[in-house]
C-alpha positions, 0 to 999 in steps of 0.5 A: 385202355379201350373204354370199359376194357383193360387191354393187355399185350401178351408175348410169350410161348403158347404154353405160358399164354394159355397157363396164366393171365395175370390180369384176371388174377389181380383184377378179376372184377374188370373186363379185359382183352389180351392180344396174344403174340406167341413167340414160336409155332405150337399145336394147341390141343383141347382139354380132352385131347390126348397128347398122342393126337400129335405125332411127336417125331414130326412136331420135334422135327418141325420145331413145333411145340405141343401144348394144352389149353384148359378149354374144349375143342380140337387142335389149333396151330398157332404161329407168330403171324397166324391166327390173330389170337385175342382172348377176353375176360368177363367177370361173373355178374357182368352184363355180358356174363351169361349162365348158359355156357353156349349163350355166353359166346353171343356177345363175342361172336357179334364183336368178331362179326363187326370186326370183320365188317370193319376190315371189309368182310361181309356175308359172315355171321355168328353161329347161334345153335348147338355145335355142328360137325362140318367134317368128320375131323371135328373132334380132331381139329378146331376148324373141322366143326362149328361151335356156339358164337363162332363166325362162319361165312354164308357158305358155312366156312369157319373164320373165327374159332372160340373156346371158353374156360370158366372159373368162379370169378368169371369166363376166359374166352380164347379167340382165333381168327385165321388170316390165311387158311391152309390145313396142311401144316396142322394135319402134317403134325397129327398122328394119322395114316398117310391116306387119312392125312390126305383125306383130312387136308381135302375135307378141312380145306373147304371147312375154313376161310382166312380173312386175307383170302376173303378180303382179297377176293372182294377187292378190299385191302388184304387184312392182316393180324394188325388190322384184324386186332385193331378192328376187334378192339374198335368193335368192343361193346 
């Protein structure tokens, strides 16, 4: 337990990790955090994205599963080592709960900013405005746009992506903090024409940033999933 929070270590395939979180069903009145460790690579689609977003033949050949989450946003590639995937549960009526779906991310964005500070990254902030598109691929890939609460560098590169799923008992937040940013592995799996694929890689390359790259450039120890996770847990309110 972290003070005031139940902490779960969840290991499984990405589809199972997104489908159910048993702690939110058995004890929905408690705040909870889940450190999620997918056993294999997967492209996770947003709730409104068609399966045809991904080129099925390419995904099969690469051994990458295609799954869907019940929250909005674009596609994310998850692997056992990247990103740091941390979910949070806030019961309805909790002091951290907010009726406004956009404002509901405020506390979580602040936690991520503090966590990154703990691993040696300054110059980041939580986005506090309406979602914006930083590339023309924002409806396709999560890191092509910036939503409420998401953490960005001073020059506008996204480090942490967030999504939210609401039910009557509370809000289930998904968080993905990139360790090393390279959009090509995701883009190579999308159903795009060759010219579009190269354009997407070029645009998305400057839209995101990984914590290992940011800490390495600043001379601090290079951050990894374990360090980011520990820093997040230590930053919880």
